N, C-alpha and C positions, 0 to 999 in steps of 0.2 A: 367605252360603254358597250353593253351587249343587250340583245333582246332575244329571249328564248321562246321558241315556239314548240309546243308539244302537239304533234299531229295525230289526228284520229286515223284509225285503220280504214274506216269507210270514208271515202273522199266525197266532197260535195258534187252534186250533179253537174254544176257548172264546170268544175275542174275536169270531170270525165269528158264533157263535151269538148273542152280545150284539147284533150288528147286526140280528138278526131279531126282537128283543124288541118287543112291542106295548105302548107306554107309554100310560097313561091321558092323554087330551088335556089335562086340566087340569094335568098335571105337566110338560108341555113348556115349555121356555123360549120366549120370543118374541124377535124381532129388531127392533131400533129403527133399523137402518141406512137412511139415505135412499137412494132409488133414482131420484130425479128426474134429468133431464139436467144440472141445475146441480150435482148431487153426483157423478155419474158422467161425467167428461169424457173421452170416447173420442177426442177430437180435440185433446188437449193439444199445444201447438205444439212444446215441447221445443226442440231445436236442429236445424240443417240443413234441407234442403228437403223431405224426406219424400215424394218422388214414387214411391219404391219400393213395390210392393204389399205388401211385408213389413210396412210401417208400419200398414196398416189392414185387411188381409185376414186374418181369423181362420182361414179354411180352410187357408191356407198353413202354419199352425202346428200343425195336427192331427197328433198323433203316430201312427206305425204300431204295429201289435201287437208288432213285434220291437224296438222302442225300449226302451232301459233307462230306469228311473225317474230323475227329477230329485229330488234331496233338498233340502228347504228347512229351514233352521234356524229354530226357533220358541222364543223365550224365554218360558217359563211363569212369570210373576212374581207370587208370592204376597206380598201386603202384610200386615203384622202391626201390632198395637199395639206401643207401645214396649217393653212387657214380653215380647214374643214371642208373645202369645196372639192370638186373633181369626181364625185361619185354619188350614189344614191344618198339622199338626206335622211338621217335618222329622225323619226318623229313626223315625217311627211306622210299624211294619211294615204294619199294616192299611191305613193311609192311603196309604203309598207304593205299595202294590199297587193300591189303588183308582185312584190317579192314573195308574199305568202302564196299567191297563186302559182308562181314559178316553182317554188319548192314543193308545193302540192303536186305539181305536174310530174316531178320525179317519182313520187309515191304512186301516182296514177299509172305511170309506165310500168313500175315493178309489180303492181297488183292487178293490172288489167291486160294481161298478155293475150294475144290472138294467135290461134293456130291457123295460119294461112293455108289456103288450098294450093298455093303455088308448089310445083313439083320439088323445088329446092328447099322448101320451108315446111312442108306438111309433116307432122309427127303422127303416125298412125296409132301408136300406143303410148300411153304414159305422158301425154302432154299435160303440162301444168299451166293453169291460167294465172297463177301468181308465183312470184319468186320467193315468197315468204320472207321478204326483207323490206323494211321501211326505214326511211331516214328520219332523224330528229334534228332539224336544223337549229343552229344557235348563231344568231347574227352578231357579228363583232365589227365595230367601226374603229379604225385606227388612223390617226393623223401621222403620216410618214411619207413625206413628199418623194424621198428617194425610192422607197418601195413602190409608191403609187405609179411612178413612171417606169413602165416595163422596157423602155429603151435602155435602161441600165443593165439589162440582161445581155450577156454576150451572145447567147443563142436563143432568141425567143422561140417558143414560149414554154419549153418543157422544164418541169421543176426538179428533175433529178440532179443530184449534186455533181459538181459544184454549181450552185444556183445563186443568183444575186440576192434572193430573200432568205438564204440560210440563216443569217443572223437573227432575222425576225422570227423565223420558225423556231429557233432555239429559245428565244424569249417567251414565245407563246407556250412552248412545252413546259416552261418553268412557272408560268403564271397560275397560281392556285384559283384565280377567279375565272379561268377559261377551262372548261372541261376537256379531257382528252377526246379527240375526235379526228376524223379526216379533215384536214385543213384545206379549204377551197379559197384561193386568193383571187379577188376581183381587182384587177389593175387597169390602168389606161395608158395609151400612148400620148405623151404630153403634147407634141406638136399638133396632133389631130384634134385633141380635146380643145386646145386654144383656138384653132381655126374654126371648128364646128360649133362649139358651145359658147366660148367667150367672145370671139370676134365675129363669128357667124359669117366667115368669108368663103366658106365652101359648102357645097351640098353633096359632095362625094360620099359614098357609103363607107369609106374609110379603109384602113389597112386590112389585110387578110386576118380573119379572126380564128387563128389556129389555137383551139383549146388543147391542153395536154395534161397527162396524168402520170403519176409515179406508181409503178407496180409494187405490190406488197413484197415482203421478204419473210422467209421462214428461218433465216439465220440470225438476223438482228431484230429480235422481237420487241425491243424497246424503241425502235425507230419510229419516227412520225411517217405519215403518208400525206401526200400533197397533190392538189389539183390546181391547175392554173386556168382561169377563165378571163382572158384579156378583153378589154374594150367592150364590156357588157353595157356599161352605162352610156357610152357614146352611141352604141347601137340602139339602145332604148331611145335616146334623144333624137337620133336621126329618124327612127321609125315613127316616133310621135309627131315630129315637127315637119318632116320632109316627105316621108313615104306616102302620106295620104294624098298629096298632090300628084305624085308619080303614078300611084296605082288607082287613083280615083276611088278610094275606099276610106271610110271614116276610121279614125284612130280606135274608138271604142264602139263596138266590140271587135271589129274585124282585125285591124292591124295589131291592136293590143293582143288579141288571141294568137296572131302569128308570132309575136314576140315571146309570149309565154310558152307556146308550143315548141318553138325552135330552140330557145335557150334551155327550157326544162328538159327536153329530150336529149339535148347535147350533154347537159349535166348528168343525166342518168347514164348516158353512154360513157362519160368520163369516169363516173363512179364504178361502172362495170370494169374498167381497167383497174381501179383501186381494189376491186374484188377478184383480181387475177385473170380477167378475161382479155384475150388478145383480139385483134381484128379478125373477122372472117370476110371473105369476099364473094360469098354466094348468099342466096336468100335475101331478096330485096326488102323483107320485112324485119330482119333480125337487127336487134338493138346494136350489135357490135359490128355491123357492116358499115364502114365509114361512108360508103356511097349509097346506103339504103334510102328508099323513098319514104318509108313509113316508121321504122323503128318501134315496132309494136310486138316483137316476138323474141323469145329466148328458147333454145333447145334445153331439154332436161339435163343433159350433161353439163351445159353451161351453168345452170342453176346449181347443180351439184358442186361445181367448182367454186362458185361464189360462197356456198356454205362451207366448203372445205377451207377456203381462204379465211373465213371468219373463225376457223378453229385452229389452224396450224401456222398462220402468218401473223404479222404484227397488227393487222386490222382487227384482230380479236379484242384488242385492248379498247376498241372504240364502241363495242356493243354496250347497251345499257345494262346496269346490274339486274334489272328486272326481266331481261330477256330470258325466257325459259319456255321450253317445249314440254308440255305435260305428258306426252307419250314417252315412256321410258325406252332407253336403249337396252335391248335384251342380249345378254351373253348366254348362249345356250350350247356352247361347245368350248373346248379348251382354246383359249385365246391369249395372244401376246400383244400387249400395247407397249411398243418401244419407241414411241414418238412423243414430242412435246405438243400437246393440243388442249383446246378448251372444249368442255362438254356442256351443252346447253340443256341436257336432259338428265333425269335420273338414270343411273346405271344399275341394272338388275342382273346379278349373277344367279342363274337358275340352278336348280337341284342337279347334281351330277356334272356340273361345269366348273371350270377353273379359269380365272382371269389373272394374268400376271402383268404387273405394271413395273417397267424398268426405267422409265424416263420421267416425264412431268405431265401430270394430269391437272388441268385447271378447271375448277367447278364453279358454276355460277351461283349466285346468292341463294336461289330457291332449290338448288339441285342437291341430291344425296346419292350415296351408293348403298345398295341393298344386296347383302349376301344372303340368299335364301337358305333354308335348311338343306344340307347336303351340298351346297355350293362352297367354293373356296376362292378367296382373293389373296394373292401374294403380291406384296409390294417389295420388290427386290432392288434396293438402292434407289427407288423412284421417289418422287415427291408428289403428293396430292395437296393442292393448295387452292386458294381463292382467287378471285379477280375483282377489280373495281373497288378495292378497299372495303368490301363487304364480307362478313363471315358467311361461309357456306354451311350446309346442314350437317355434313359429316357422314360417317359410315355406320350403317346399321347391320349388325350381324345377327340374323334371326335364328332362334333356337326352338326347341320343342321341350317344354317343361316336363313332359311325361316320358321323355326318352333319356337314356344315358349318353354321356359324351364319349363313351367307348362302344363302338358297334360290336355286335356279336360276330363271330367268325363267319365270313361269307356274306355279311351284310354291309351296306354302305353307311356312312356317317349320317346321323339324323340331325345334326346341328350345323349351322353355318360356321365357317372357319375363316379367320383372318391371320395371315402370317406377315410380319414386318421384319425384314432382315437387311443387313449390309448398308446401314445408314438410311433406311427408309424414313421419310419425313411426312408427317401429317400436320398441317398447320392451318391456322385461321378458320377453324371450324367451330360451330356452336357446341356440338358434342362429337369429338373426333372419332371415338369408338364407342358405340352404344350397343351393348350385347343383348338386344331384344328388339322387337317391333314395338315402339312406344305406344302404350295404351292397351296392348294385347298381352294380358298376363299369362297366356298359354305359350308365349313365344320366347320366354327367357331361356338362357343356357347357351347362347352364342359363345364361340371360343376365339381367343386371341393369343398368339405367341409372338412376342416381340423381342428381338435381339439387336442391339446396336441401333435402335430406332430413336427418332427425335419427334417429340410432341411440342410444337412451337406455337405459342400464342393462341391456344384454343380456349374457349370459355370453359370447357370441360374436356379433359383428354380421354378419360376412361370411365364408363358407367356399367357396372355389373350388379345384378339384383335378382333376388328371389328365385334362386335355383338350387336344387339339391342334386348333385351328381351321385351315381350309384353303380354298383356292380350289375351289369345287364343280366347276368345269370342268377344273381341273388340280390334283388332290389332292396332288401332290408339292410344291406351293407352300404353305408354311405362312403363315398370317395371324395377326395379333394376336387375342387373345380379345376378343369383342365385349361388353365391359362397362366402365363407368367411373363415377366418383363426382366430382361437381363441386359445390363449395361445400357440402359435407355436414359434419355434426357427429357425431362419435363420442364418447360421454361415459359415464363411470361417476361417479355423484355419491354424496353421503353416504347417500342412501336406497336404494342398491343392495340387493336382497333377500338375496343371498349364499348362496342354497340350492345353486347350482352355482358352482364355483370359476371365477373369471375369470382367463384366461391371456392373451387377446389379443383386440383388436377385430376385426382382419382376419387370416384364416388362408389363406394361398395355398400351394399345392403343385402343382408340375408344370403351371403355366399360364404364358402369355406375353402380356404387353402390357396389363395392367389399369392404368388411370390414376387418380390421385387429384389433383384440381386444386383448390387453395384450400380444402382440408378442414382441420377442426380436431379434433384428438384429445386427449382429456384423461382423467385418472384422479385423483379426489380423494384427499386424504390420509386415512389411518387408517380405511379402509373395510373392513368384515368381508367374508370370502369372496373375497379377492384373493390370487392366487398371488404369492409374492415375486418370481418370475421372470416378470414380466408385460410385455406388449408392446402397442404401438399397431398396427403392421404386422409380422407374422411371415411371411416368405416363404422357402419351401423349394423349391429348384430352380424358382424362379418369377421372371419378369421383370416389373417394375412401374416406374411413374414417379410421382414426387411433384413437382408443379409449382405455380407461382402462377398466378393469373388476372389478366390485364391489364385494368383498367377504364378504359382510355384508348384513343382512336383514333389517338393519336400513335405513330409508329414511328421509332426504337425506343421501347419503352414506358418512360416515366419511372419510376424506382424507387418513388416515392411512390404510384404508381397500381397497384402490384401488391397483390393480395389473396393474401397468403402462406399457405402451409400452416403449421399450428402443432401442436406435440407437447408435452404438459405432464404431468409427474408419473410417468413410467414407469421401470421398471428398465431396459428397453431399448426406446426409442421405435421404432426400426426395426431389425429383424433380417433379414438376407439371407444365407442359407447355401446351399451347393451340395455335393452328394455326388459330383460328377464325372461324372454321367450325361448331362449336357446343357450346351451352351455358352450361357450366359445372362449377362445383367448387369442392373443397375438404375441408376436415376438419381434424385437428389434435387436440386432446383433451387429456390432461394429459399424455404426453410423456416426456421421459428423453433423451436428446441428449448429448453425451459425446465424446469429441475429434473428432468432425467432422469439416472439413474445412468450410462446409456450412450445417447448420442444416436443414433448409427448404429453397429451392430455387424455385421460381415460376415465370413464364412468362405468362402474359395475361390470368391468371386463376382468373377471377374476382370473387368477393364475397367469397374469401377464408377466413377460420377461423383457427387461431392457438391460443389455449387457455390453460391456467393452465399448461404450459410446462416449463421444465428446460433445459437451454442450457449452457453447459460447452464447450466453443468454442475452437476448435483446429485451425489449419492453414495449408495451403499449399502455398509454394512460397511467404511466408511472409504475408499472408492475410487469415483471417477467419471471418465468418459471421454467426450470429444466424439465421436471416431471411433475405433473399434477395428477394425483391418484385419488379418486372420489368413490368411496364405498367399494373398494377393491380389496380382496384378500388373496393369499396364496401367491403373491407377486415375488419376482426375483429382480430386484434393482441392484445390480452388482457390478463393480469394477468400471464405473463410469467416472468421467472427469467433468466437473462443473466449474465454469468461470463466467465472469461478466464479459459480454462482447466489448472488445476494445473500441473506444471512441463513442460508446453509447452514452446517452444523457443520464444524469443522476436520477435514480429511482430505486424502488425496492426490487431486489433480485433474489429470488428463491431458488435453492437447489432442488430439493425434493419436498413436495407437500403431500402428506398422507392425511386424508380426511375420512374418519369413520370406518376403519377397517374391521373392527369388532372381532378380532381373532388374533391368534399367535402369528406374528410376522416378524421379519428382520429386514432392516436396511443394512447391507453388508458391503464393506470393502470398497467404498467410493472415495473420491477426492474432491474437496471443495476449496476454492481459492477466490478471495476477493468478492464475496457475496454479502448481501444484507442478512439473509437468513439461510444458512447452509441446509439445515434440516428443520422442517416446520411441521408440527403435528397439530391437528385440530379434530374435534369430535371425539367419539368414543372409540378408542383404540385399545380395548381390552375385552375380555370375555365375561359377559354377564355381570355377576357381582364379584368375580375373582380378579381383582385388580393386579394380582401378582402374575397373571397370564395375559400377554398381549404383545404390543409392538416394542421391539428392542432395537437398539442401534449398536452395531459391533464393527470394529476395525475400519472406521471411517477416518480419513485424514483431513484436517482443517488448517487453513492458513489465511490470514488477512481478512477474515470475515468480521462483520459487525456482531453477528450472533452465530455460534456454531450449532447449538441445539435449542429449539424454541418450541415449547408446548403452549398452545394458545390458552388464553384465559377462559375459564368456564363461567357460565351464567346459569340462572335458575332454569331457563328453558333450553339451554344449550350445553351439553356435556362436553368435557374435554379432559384428555389424559392419556397416558401411555402405560406400559407395564411398570408396576411400582418398583420392581427390582431390576435395575440394569446391570446384568452380571450377578455374580455371587461370590462367596468366599473362595471358591475353587475355580472361578472362570471370570477373569476381568474383561472389561469391555473392549480394550484394545484401541479405542478412539484416541486421536490426538486433538489438541486444541490450538487455536490461534494464539501465537506467542506475543504478538504486538498489535495493539489497536482495537482489540475486541471489547465490546461493552458487556456481552454475556458469553460465557462458555456454555452454561446450561441454564436456561430460564424455563421454569416449570410453573405455568399458570393453571395447570390442571387441578382437578378436584381431589387428588391425593398426592401425598409426598412421594418423591422418587428417591430410592436408594441407589447410589452410583458407585460401582466398584472399579478401581483402577490400579494399574501397576505403579506402586509408590517409588519404584526405582527409575522410572522414565519421566523426566521433567515435563515433556510435552504431552504426557497423558494425565497430568495432575490438574484438575480444574481449580482455578483461583477462587478463594473464599469470597472475594469481592465481585465475582462474576458468575455467581450461582444464586438461584432463588428457589426456595421450596425444594431444595435438594439436600439430602444427607450423603456426604461422601465418605467412602471407606477405602483406604489404601491397603493393598495386599501385596505381598512379596511373590507375585505370580505374573508371569508373562503370557500374553495371548499371542501365539505365533501367527494367527490370522491366515490359516491355510486357504488355498484356492478352493472354491466350490465348483464353479465352472471355469474352464480354461486354465492357463498356466500349467502347473504340474499335475492338475487334475485332468483326467481324460473324460470327465463327465460332459455330456451334451444334453440338449433339451430332450431329444428322443433317446431313451436309454437302450443300451444293448440288453440282450437277455440276461447276461451275467450281472450287469449293473442294476437291472431291475430286481434280480434275486437278492443282491447285496442290500438294496434299499429296503426291500421287504423284511430282511433279517434285522436291519437297523431299527425299523419301525417296531417290530414285535419285541425286540430286546428292550428298547427304551419304554415301550408301552407297559411291559411287565414291571419294570422298575418303577414307573410312575404309579401304576395301580397299587403296588406294595406300599409306597409312601403315602398314597392317598388314603388307603385303608387305615394306616396308622394315624394319619392326620384327622380323619373323620371320627376316629375313636376318641380323640381328645376334645374335639369341638363341643363346647358346652357340656362337658362331662359325658359326652357320648349320646346325649338326648336333648336336643334343642327345645322341643315342646315341653318336656318335663322341667327343664331349667326355667323356662318362661312361666310355667304354672307355679313353681315355688316362689318366684318373685311376686306374681300377681296375688298370691294368697297370703303372703307374709304380713304379719302384724307388727306394730311399732316395737313390741317387746322382742321381736325376732331379729333386730338389727344386727347384733354381733354374730349371731349364728348365720344369717344370710350373708353378711360381709365375709365371714370365714369360708363359706361354701363357694362364693364367687371368686374369692382370691385363690382358693384351692384349685379351681378350674382354669385359672389364668395361666399363661397368656392366651388361652384358646377360646375365649368367649367371642361369640359372633356379634355382628352389628345389631341383629335383632334383639339379643339378650341385653346388650349394653344399653340400647335404646329403652328397653323395658325397665331396666334398673334406674336409668336417669329419670324416668317418670315416677318412680316410687319414692317421692319426696317425703311421704309420711312415715317411711321406715328408714331410709338411708339418708343420713345427714350429708351435707355437701362435702365434709371431710372424708366420710366413708366412701362416698361415690368417687371422690377424687382418687382415693387409694385404689379402688377397683379399676377405674379408667387408666390410671397410670401403669397398672400391671398388664395392660393390653395395648401396647404401643402399635401393634400391627394394624388394629382397627382405627387408631388415632391418625394413621397416615391418610385416612380418607376425610376430605373436607366435608363430606356429607354428614359424618358424625359430629365433627366440631361445629358445623353450622347449626346442626340440630341443638347442640348444647347451648349455643349462643342465643337461639331464637325460640326455644320452647317456652311454654307458659310461665315456668319458673326457671329462668335461665341461670346457668352456672356463672359465678362471678367472672368478669373479664380476665382478671389476673390469673385465675385458675385455668381458663381456656388458653391463655398465652403460655402458661407453664406446660400444659398438656401438649400444645403444639410442638414445643421443643422436645418433650419426652418421646414424641412420635419417632424421633430419629434413632431411638434405641433399637437394639436387636434382641430377639428372644429365640427360644426353641421353635416357636411357631414360625418365626422369620426363616429359620434354617429349613424347616419343612417346606415353606413356600419356595425357597430358593431351589431345593432339590426337585420339587414338582415342576417348577418352571424350567429347570435345566432339562429334565427328561421330556417334558412336553415339547420344548423347542426341538429337541433331538428327533423325537418320533414324528413331529409335525413337519420338520424339514424333509425327512425321508418320504412322508406321504405326499407332500407338495411336489417333490421330484417325480414321483410316480404319476400324480395327477397331471402335472404339466406335460409329462411324456405322453400320456394318453391323449391329451387334447391337441398336442402338436403333431401327433402321428398322422399319416395319410388316411388311416381308417380309425375312427373312434368307436370303441366298444362301450356303449352306454351302460350295459349291465356291469361291466368291470368298473367303469367310472363311478357308478352309484355305490358299488361296494366300497371303493376307497374313500369316497366322500363320507359314507357312513362310518368307516373306520376312523376317519379324522374327527367326525362329530362336531356338534355345535350348530347354532342357528344359521350361520353363514353356509355351512355345508348342506344343511337341509334345504335351504333356498336353492342351492345349485341342483340338488336332486329333483326338486320341483321343476326346475327348468328343463331337465332331461325328459321328464314326463311330458311337458308341454311340447317339446320338440318332436315327440312321438305322437302328438295329438291325443295323449292319454290324460284327459282332464279329470277323470274320476280319481285316479291315484294322486294327481297333483293337488287337487282341492282337499282330498282327505288329509294328506300330510300338512297342507297349509293351515287347515282348521285346527290341527293339533298343536301348532306352535305356541299359542298363548299358554296352554297348560304345561307343555314340555319345558318351557323356559320362563314360566311365572311372569309373564308380561303384564305390566300394569302401568297406569298413568300415561306418560308421553310415549312409552314404548308400545303400549297397546294401541294408542292412536296411530302410531306409525304402522303397526301391523294392519290396521284397518285400511290405511292407504294402500298397503301392499296387496290386500285382498281386492281392492278396487282395480288395481292393475291386472291381477289375475282374471277377474271377471271380464275385463276388456279383451284380454287375449282369447278367452273362451267365446265371447260374442263374435269376434272377428272370425274365428275358426268356424263357428256354426253358420255364419253368413258368407263363407268363402271370400272374405275380404282380408286386407292386411292394413298395417298402420299408415300406409300411403293413401288409404281410402277412408279416413275417418270423416264422420259427419261433424257439423258445427258443435253439437252438444258434446260429443266425445272429445273433440279438440278442447273445448272449454274445460272439461273435467281434467284433462291432462295438464292444462295451464295451471289450474287450481292446485293440483298435487305438486307440481314443480315449484310453485311459489310458497307452499306451506309445509311440505315435508322436508326434513333435514336428513332423512335416512334413505334406505334402499329404494323405496317407492319414489322419492324425489329424484334420485339419480336416474331411475328408469324413465320417469316422465320427462326429465330434461334430455335424456337420450333420444326420445322420440321427437321432441321439439327441435333438437339440434340436427338429428339425422335425417328427418323428413322435411322439416319446414325451414331449415337454415335460420332458426331463432336461437341465439346463443346467450350464455349467461356469463356475467363478470364474476369470476371466482377468486379474484385477488383478495387475500386475507387482510383483514383490518388489524394490523399488529402495532399500530402507533398509539400514542397517548400514555397517560400515567399508568394504566394497568400493565403496559408492556415493559415498564422500567422500574419495577419495585426494587427496593433494597432488600437484602437478605434478612429474614426475621430471626432474631434470637430473643431470649427473655428480655422483655422491654423495660428499661429503667424509667421510661416516661409513662408507663401504664397508669400510674396514679394521677399524673397531670391530665391525661386524656379523660380519666374518670371524672375529674373535676370540670371538664368542659373545654380544655385547651385542645385546639385542633388546627391543622394547616395542611393544605394541598396545593399543588402547582400544575398548571397546564399552559400551553402544550408541553409535553415531555416525551421526546427531546424537543428543545426549542431552538429557533434560529434567530429571529429578530427581536423577540420579546418573550417574557414569561409573566404569567399572572398568578400571584399568591392569594388564595382564598383562605381567610383565617377566622377563627372564633376564639375569644379570650375567656378565661374561666371567671366565674362569679361576677363581681361588679367591676372587674378590671377593664380599663379603657386605654391603656398604653402598653406597648411592648416593642421589642427590637427583633428584627429578622437579620441574622448574620449569615453571610454566604462565604464559604471557604473553598479553596481548591483542594486537590487530592493530597497535598503535602501539608495542609493545615493553615496556609496563609489566607488571611481574610481579604477578600476582593471587593466586598460590598457590605454596608450596614444600612438597613432600611428602618427608619423610625415610623411606627404606625400608631394611629389613635382611633378610638372607637371600639366597641365591644365585638363588632363583626364587620367584615368588609373585604375589599380586594385591593391589592397594591401591585402595580406593574413594575417590572425590572427590564430596563433597556439592555439587551444582550448583543447589540450590533457590533460592539467593539470587543466583546468577550471572546477569548480564545476557545476553540472547541475542547471539550473534555468533560469529565464528571466533577460535579460540584456538590458540596454538602450545605444544605440550608437548615438553620436552627432558629426556632422562635422561642423566646423566653419571656415569661410573665408570671408574676406572683410566686417566684421560686420554682415554677414548673417549666419544663421545656419539651419541645417536640422537634424531631429531626427527620430529614429525608434527603434523597438524592435527586439531582436534576442533571440531565445530559444536554450539553450545548453542542449542536452540530451545524456545520456550514454547508 
């Protein structure tokens, strides 16, 4: 058991008086500690070079009067006989108070030093009245009769090894219930205790009381330190029961005061040895003079040495975590620290000074390092770490937001700078490297360069924010941020302290151009103190690059010679989000992602590139994704490999999710193996009303997937779809499909039909009829060679050479010209060349004009627009259902859109269901209009690809020319480009042009309904940016009302504004969103629709559905029987037609359960028959 006393700095007056007691000399303890040079080794080698004066100069450690005390833990260990007797009794009020006073006496001695006028003692200058050291005693009682009896020691009573209590000291060092501290052992001599206390057969004062101490060590820094105080209890017993008669003085207060004073001062003397002080034999007042009369004085250099010991020897491990001196250590000249030591103060590297750390620097809990503007800290192979199991504050590198990171010629650097090289390690910090003075928004711009560095178990390793670097001679030219990390390790391991929640290794906000080359990021499993939504790199409005290092001189670099970046064990390895206030991108090139729930997750970070990377996808909450791309356009996701992490639990694993890209884009030349959904599309992934222009999938290889391509189901308030023509008559898609085990090769739940073109000569490129939905497939005798875009035989890189840029410009203009030529021809055909006139003719037609109107509309087919066909469908007083059917059937391209078919089904006078079913099938036909769509899509993709290459090059270059960027975005065209142009204006604080263009968008793009609502959300976001600019604030300084508005938009907008709002909540507030798609249920597993032979039965009321689908343990059939029927049979067959179950049902409507626990996994056909009608469907059983 133990009793912990936390002592106050100011001692009780009674204790101070005790310090003035004059004790008879014969009652004083004596010290047996050796003081020869062989015992006190001031020149212990330790580790490192030790050329720094801090290693050997005591004067450098002398504290100032305004320093706070350092508190040192001391375990007062009282050993007892096995029956608990033989020493001070725990819980005895009198003895507890006595020990309190005794230990207080130690602190009185250290804090009440006297400058004696004696010639040998007087300090004329710089005398210190306090040592600035206090002890924190922890009383420990242990029953151990062998240890209690100090006669078991071969050489009483010094505790240096080998010592008879070595075994006990080892046990105490491993006991988690006993804090690390200087261990003071209180033992007894057995025979004397028996004679004096038990038998009371002697009144002798007992054996010689030689206390003895162990000096500290600077070489074995994990060693314990020991003090031996023998026969203290028997001395107490003798002084209380026998000394009053001898000295004719009362026990309390006189003799008790003698005991406290003599033992307390001796303990202070012995602890002086623990703090590296040897005996001196002059100055009768000095604490370390073994023959001194008073023990009330210490010389300044002795105090300096005590503090030096608390920094460079093992006793540093015994200071309390809270020990902290608020006066900083100032580095105001070039300084080398090549020693292993503990710092109790902040370290401040002043302007114009350089501090180099080559060994080990241990920082206390409340301490930090500050590199001021123009100062430099170099950690060259050194380690900066914590002590006491507490995180330290970290390194702050202060900058100047208004200065460049490149000084003008002849000027000094205006930013603080940190250099980490040769295995430098920063560990166990709250923020290892913070590139500003927290809270001071004018101090951003600190610089860090790290090569071969290790960031170990930091709550956050790197934080860079809100700084724009620029050419010092031409401030309008923005440069990349001067910081990078090469071959560095960022890791959280099982021994992470967990006092601060870990969210991310790297936190970037509003900075541009920080590189990570060949770095390794990892997060161990099941570590306490980790946020569920954790990241390796989290970038908010920040451009960064993740690349590999080539370790070969050969060009191009062989793939085997790349040192690739790695990311292991995160919720989201890389998160890159943008709030719309700046045009930025990011790139990932040759990285390996292992067991991350999200490999790369990005919101509104347009023109992103992820190339040549491997994704072994993990999961969280049943969902994992390689790349999640939300409201992003202009991306290059190419030549990546996606698989499920080996050994991961069963869950949905997505390769690439594209949500709401709203432009022409391609997912190109990736490999997917063993995933639930290799490619998943959601939201609006096409341009405006032109469904033939949008997201396309080319040259992707699939194997062993549940679904190779999946377009999520659309709903009334949630659009979904991709480009309606995947490939064309002259350009096949080049994708391969899973050959065994797939449920879907291409599931299209979007709002328009997809035409899919494939090479009919390659079996693995042909989609299976039973594995497609809402897809019309077209085989062609054309091979897609799938040439490299980036890498491989292509010399193209993200930043184009002058010649490559010129070639891309030529490609753009050539294909744009061809596109415009076809578009002109196409527009001349649409609605006979005049949509409004065509609509007017329909609106004004009379019943007698039916044949004439029919002939006119058929004559303009297949080029009638949705608007005209909708107008015709409403003209029921003129056009019969048969005539309307003929007109609609002649325009299959518009029938591909479920918006038209849904309108026909749900208008006031709906078209008969059988006609709608027939039209849905006729939509698979192709026309001259289809051919024109294909040609325009081909040219559009070609010139868009060239424009994207140029735009990505501009954004990834070290200098971004916003004027040229705007020109190319304007060349590209479309609402997504205009929004990026608006962001360039905002980044230049030009809100006039930004808002002018933004207000034009509804008219330019004919926004209405939900799209207009989304635009209003977007305008709300722009207004927020303007308000923050006008008030010199940023999104890290939102008020509660602004925050609530952001939350509302994030929760209600499914478009760009929602992505921007979520970016703020994720980037600033660490509030994250679950973006796992809901792809389960009956809507995800529809059978392919053809002209339905059961349509008549359905018309009469026969209906059946099943859920869940896929099913595991059970499936529930919901049915409705036609007319007055009350009986029917549900037949369930396997894929080869064998009946596996027949269910007899009764009642006109109800639900029937099917037990599927013993049913083999696979696809099954269910059919309900009643009154001569039937309905069929598919159900998937999965285990």
